[in-house]
VOSE-102983 format. One record per residue (C-alpha): x, y, z. Coordinates in steps of 0.1 Angstrom, whole numbers, plus 5000, padded with zeros to 4 digits. Each point is the difference from the previous one (the first is absolute). Last residue first. Layout:
! residues N
XYZ;...
***
This chain:
! residues 837
556348535123;496249995000;499950295024;502150214976;497549944972;497150115023;501850325009;500650094964;496349934992;498850235028;496449875007;497350265003;498949964964;499349635005;498050075032;497950264983;499449774970;498849725023;497750245019;498550124967;499449644988;502349854975;498949804970;502449704996;503349934984;501150365003;501850154970;497450264990;498850135033;503349975019;501950164971;497450284997;500450085037;503850014998;499850244971;497550225018;502150015032;503250084980;498250284981;498650145032;503550015015;501450174969;497250275001;497949994968;500950014963;500449625000;496349945007;499050244972;502349814976;498449685011;496550134992;501250124965;501449654993;496849835012;498050224976;502549934971;499649635005;496250025003;499650174967;498050304989;502050265019;499250275026;502350305002;497350254988;497749895028;502750075026;500350364987;496250045001;500049885036;502850245010;498250304984;496649905015;501349985035;501349755026;501249744975;499749645014;496749974981;502049954968;501949705013;496849825011;498450094966;503049844983;500149675018;496349934995;500250144964;502649724992;498549725020;496949994979;501749914968;497750024969;501950264982;500650205032;501750324986;496850124982;498049965032;502750175021;500350304977;496250074994;499149945037;502850225013;499350284976;496349995010;500850025037;502550284993;497250204983;497549935028;502250115028;502449845024;502650115026;497450225017;501350335014;499149935028;500249635009;496949785003;500949794970;503449915014;499149645009;498749944965;497149765002;498250174972;503149974979;500349635007;496349954991;500450194968;503149794990;498149675007;496950124980;502250114970;501949675001;496949795001;498450214972;503049934978;499949635005;503049825015;500949714977;499449635005;500049764970;497649715001;500849644990;497249735001;501549684986;499549824967;502549715000;502449974970;503050095020;499349745027;498950065036;503650015014;501650154969;497550284998;500350085037;503850024997;499750224970;497850255018;502350005031;502050314989;496850194994;499850095037;497549805020;496449995011;497949685005;496249945004;498749655003;496449854998;498849695017;496549845001;500649764971;503149845017;502749974973;501150345012;501649835030;502549804980;501350274976;500250245029;502249765019;502349944971;500350384994;500750045037;502849745000;501750154970;500050355015;501249855034;503049844983;500850324980;500050235031;496950205007;499950374989;498649914965;496849875015;499250365010;496549955013;498249675003;496250005003;498049675005;496250004997;497749725012;496449974991;497949825026;499149634998;502649905024;501749665006;501849994966;502150315009;501149865033;501149674985;502150194974;501750205027;500949685018;501449854967;502150324996;501549955035;501049644991;501450114966;502350265016;501449755024;499750065037;502850115023;498850365002;496649895011;501149805030;499649635004;500049845035;498349694986;497150035025;499950374992;499649934963;497049775006;498450265022;500450264973;498249784974;497149965024;499850375007;500350084962;497249764990;497650145026;500850354991;499349944964;496949805007;498550295019;500250234969;496350034992;499350045037;501650345002;503350165009;502549854976;502150324995;502549895026;500549674981;500550184967;502650235015;501849705017;500149814967;501550294983;502650035028;501049644996;500350044963;502450305005;502049825026;500549694978;501050214970;502650215018;499150355012;502150015031;503450024983;498750214972;498650275023;502150284986;498949914965;496450055009;497049794991;496650135010;497849695005;496249954998;497249785012;496350064993;496949795007;497050144982;497350215017;497249974973;499250375004;503550104988;501750275021;502949785010;500849944963;500250384994;502350045030;502349734986;499950174966;501050335015;502949845019;501249854967;499750344983;502050165027;502749734997;500250044962;500350385002;502150074968;503150065021;502049724984;498549914966;496749815000;498849654993;496549875010;499549624997;496349885003;499349635004;496349905000;499950004962;502749744999;497949775022;497349974973;496750165007;496949925021;499550355013;502550275008;498850335014;503550125010;501649894968;497450174978;500250315021;503850014995;499949954962;497350274997;502050265019;497750185024;502149905030;503150134982;498550344995;499349995037;503750035008;499850325020;496750115016;501249995035;503750075003;501949695010;502350045030;497549865025;499249714978;503649934993;500849995038;497049775007;501149764973;503649995013;498649925035;497749734986;502949824983;501549945034;502649744989;500449845034;503449835002;500149685021;497149964999;496750114986;498549664991;500949855034;498750315018;496649984983;499849625006;500850055037;497150255002;497749764983;500849735025;499850235030;496650124992;499950325019;502350144974;497349944974;497550205021;502550295002;500549984962;496350034993;499750295025;502950184982;498549934966;496850175012;496749835007;497450254988;497650185023;497550144975;501749824971;499549655012;498549894967;499950304977;497750285009;497150044977;499750334982;496550145004;500850195032;503350114983;497950154972;497850195024;503050165017;501550104966;496750154989;499750215032;503750114996;499350124964;496850185011;501850175029;503050124978;497550154975;498150175028;503150155015;501650114968;496850164985;500450355014;503650024989;500450375011;501650094967;497049894979;500949794969;498850204970;503349964982;499349644992;500949665013;496349945007;500250025038;499549805032;499249664986;500349735027;502749754989;500449635007;503149834984;500349635007;503349835005;502049684994;503250125016;503250184991;498950184968;496850095017;501450305020;502350174975;497650004971;497050085022;501550325015;499350314978;496449974989;497850034969;496549854997;497449864976;502149854972;497449784982;501949934968;503850024996;501550184970;502350195023;499950294976;496350065004;500149995038;503050245000;498150244976;496949995023;502150105031;502050264980;496750174989;498649985035;503050175016;500949965036;501749664996;502549895027;502949824982;502149735015;498149704988;497049775005;497149934978;497149825017;497949784976;496449905006;497349915025;497750285011;498350025034;497150245006;499250075036;496249955007;498050235022;501150314982;500650305022;497650294997;501150334985;498349984965;498850304980;503150184989;501749704984;497049944977;499649634995;498249824973;498349705016;500949634996;501649985035;502550264991;500750124965;502450294997;499650344986;503250144986;500850365010;501450214971;497150255002;501050075035;503150184986;502250055031;499450305022;498749825031;502449714994;499649905037;498350275021;502250295013;501949965032;503449914984;500050294975;499449904964;501949824973;498249964966;500149654985;499849974962;497549764985;501349784971;499849685019;496350065008;499250085036;498949765027;498950175032;499449795031;499750285026;496350034995;499849635007;500650045037;503249985021;499149665015;501749975034;503649885006;501350355005;497250095024;500549695021;503750095001;499350345015;497649855025;502649755013;498949634996;498949865033;496450094993;499849784969;499750164965;503049824986;498549665010;496850114981;501949964968;500149625006;496250005002;499950194967;502249734984;497449745010;497650174976;496249995006;496950014979;497049885020;498149834972;503249824988;501450094967;503050205013;500749735027;500149734972;502450214980;502250045031;500149635005;501049944964;502850255001;501349865033;500249654985;501850124969;502650195020;500449715025;500949774970;502750244989;501350055035;500249625005;501949964967;502750255010;500150344985;501650034965;503650124997;500950314981;500050074963;503150174987;500050004962;498050314991;500350084963;500750354989;499350064963;502450114972;500249664985;500849845034;501350225029;500649815032;498649985035;500250145035;498150315009;496649835000;500749745027;497049784998;497549875026;497049774996;501849764977;499650034962;499149704979;496250065001;499450245028;501649905033;498950185031;501150325017;497150105023;498650364995;497850145027;497650294995;500350325021;500450234970;498549854969;500949714977;498249974967;496949794995;497949885030;499249664987;503549895006;502149744982;501550204971;500650325019;499750294975;503550154993;500050384998;499350025037;503549895009;500250035038;503050115021;500849795029;499449965038;501049725023;500449635004;502849784987;499149665013;502849745001;499949625002;502749755012;501050155034;501849705015;503450165004;498850305020;503350165010;502149964968;496850034980;499250355014;503450134990;499549914964;496450135001;501350345012;502850024975;497549934971;497650265013;502850255003;501049944964;496450004986;499250345014;498650165032;502250065031;501249815031;497849714989;497049925023;499449665015;497049795010;500749645009;496949785002;499149685018;497249844981;496949825013;497750305000;502250305000;502949995025;502650245012;503550154996;501150354993;503650014988;502950245000;502649934973;503750025006;500849634993;503749954995;500749935036;497449725002;497050105022;499549995038;497050065023;497549974973;496950225004;497149865021;496949894981;496850184991;496849804994;497250034975;502050244979;498250234976;500750315019;503749944996;499750014962;498250345000;502750155022;502749854978;498450154969;499850355016;503849975007;500849924964;501949714982;497949725014;501249644995;498149715015;501949675003;498249675008;501549695016;501050095036;500749715023;503750004990;500650335018;499049855034;496850125016;499550245030;496350045009;499150345014;499250015037;496350025008;498950345012;498649975035;496450094999;498349715017;502649985027;499650375007;502650244988;502150195026;499150355010;502350305003;501450014965;497850304993;498549794971;498649765026;497750285012;498750044965;499449624997;498349995034;497750294992;499349864965;499149665015;497750165025;498150184972;499550384996;496550104993;499850215031;502250274985;503350095017;500550095036;500749645009;503150014977;501650275020;499649805032;501349694982;503350194993;500150145035;500149645013;499649935037;497049804993;497450155023;501650345004;500550054963;496549874993;498650305017;496249964997;498550294980;500349824966;496550084989;499349644994;500449915037;499249645007;500849874965;503350184998;501249915035;498949644996;501749964967;503250155013;500149775030;499249694979;502850084975;502550055028;498949685019;500949734974;503749984997;501249915035;496849845011;497950205024;497050014977;497750265015;496549894999;497250104976;496749815000;498850215029;500550334983;502950205013;499550345017;500149875036;503149784994;502450264985;500850195032;500549675018;502449894974;501950335002;500349955038;501249644995;502850134977;499949964962;502149734983;501250044964;500550374999;501850025033;502149704988;501450234972;500850275024;502149795023;498750005036;502050145028;497350105024;500750345015;501449985036;497850145027;502150225023;501049845032;497650045028;501450225028;499749815033;497050085021;500950245028;500649845034;497750105027;501350215028;
***
């Protein structure tokens, strides 16, 4: 009896991951493919190459799509794709398959990782108040960078980073429109991106067609045109129209904003000349149109391509200022019932233009250069628009906006506006021109940056951190840094960073426009007394903030001077002796010597330090005159301008005050040195006695300006932590009451409204805040008394804790860190006394 064959075990299915089934077909599938492939095609068995070859072979060999691609590739997705039209490309198939997250990218198509740069490598700021403006700006980038992994705690902005030409650009959007939010956004941005020195404010604005453009052959502004804020005669390119004074019954604008940097002004002229040449060329072309094509690219969503497209000249309707607008239903044509007899014909390309006849897009974007007026009013009335232009008494106002005043107060800035309406009642509700106007403004900004030369090393600049790390690698230089900074580091840079973060952007710029200050900063071959500027102010007038603003202004200068500064503090008197201060000033100058023009300074200091080390001499043991001599030698070995800034001279002890005055008298004898000093008025007589009563000196009185106080209070109210509560603890009437009362109380003292607004915002509803407002006083003494009374009205344990905290803060010999204060408050004073017994 024959044995029966053993039962064969059931055939196990192959355990192959689905993704590898796509990438590598089986031998059977390869054999099925071979007969139908042309001879020149072979299956690429590499990991990333065979899927494209398989699909291409299947589609070419069987255009009708009858062959089952699903069986061949194991991919139902590719099987569906094979049933589509024969015009489909291999790349499209692979790309669509990859979108299912089942196929990895090929080596050639792997998306390159975004570059991640340090904050100090960005030098251009780009501010866009609206979402559509942000989208237009992002399309202008040549390269997109990774977002920052960390930001300072006080910076709540969200940034888009990238590169245009040779410039690394920071694009940011304020949390809402308006000058105050723009100022807060720029303030926060500068705490993170410390090397941003130029600002572009790019977006839409309202045109002023009643003012013919003085420099354009195209006459008045029209929708879709670009207006660039540029200086006209003595008026800068941007003015704040709601800040001024009444003179002889007429309003006079007094707040002119900062001019753009010199390189932007030169680039403006260069770009204008190149565009004129392109206009006159046989094949007329405009580089701005090429930039606009970036917004029409395939990767831009269709709905956004439509928004950025040219609306057509039939929707560019300019009515006379006396014309009345008639509201219609949303779907009816724009101004269909308005008086068409009031339409103003406009001159375009030397031809009279009928707005109903032309739908084609212009091949040349018109750019006007003139004045941009900024303020808090949105004009929707042509008569009010024309009346405002007339009352301002400024020629060539071409545009109104609501952000320029807050944005360009903090940085040298350029305002670029695409015209989206005429500031009249005929503005269409659907904002059909917003997209195109934002696009033309962004296109011009991009082209301007391409014509703006990057500063030496700007594309990948060497940061201060890198410079310092290189110095540390040099042991001699590292030892010199430590020698100058010991035993008590003064950390002036930390105090400056704190003041810069606390300072509200836009405040203090009335001081920078002061004639006496500008003359001091731009000194030439003048007597040494004219290079000394003493600024006196009462307690709380904002002297330290002004000093920090001056230091930042000096850092922004194009000639890159050497800057050293010191913030004196009465709590630091033991550390801030004259020798330590001079040593720290030398250290700051030495660290700022980062180019070949200052090599002799480093060489001298290294040789001098070697000599001191051989003698085992420490800085604190040196004589004042010896350190002063070293500082003098440093100054005489550089051709750069050198600025010294000393804040709160009155807070030093008397011996240090005399020593500093002697040192300043000595170093100012160098023709490349200028000195800025702030103090309370109590030192005025000491300064006069030191330099000689009959000597002509530069004295300047510091007082908080009304507009600075208003801006500060507005910023604090906008940052109210309770603003999201319901019911709201703030309304427009209360805001106006607060502004009026605090500004009148201040009388030039900045500290007073700063304390009072903090107290008022502690109220949880409008009634409480109005009550706290009524309790405010116009003196610091009364304000402190009211604050102490509130402290004493609390729980006894909290009163004791507050009293102890104030004692440690006011009577401590040094400035306490938070951890030190916590430890001090945790100590039982009775127990410590018993332990000593």
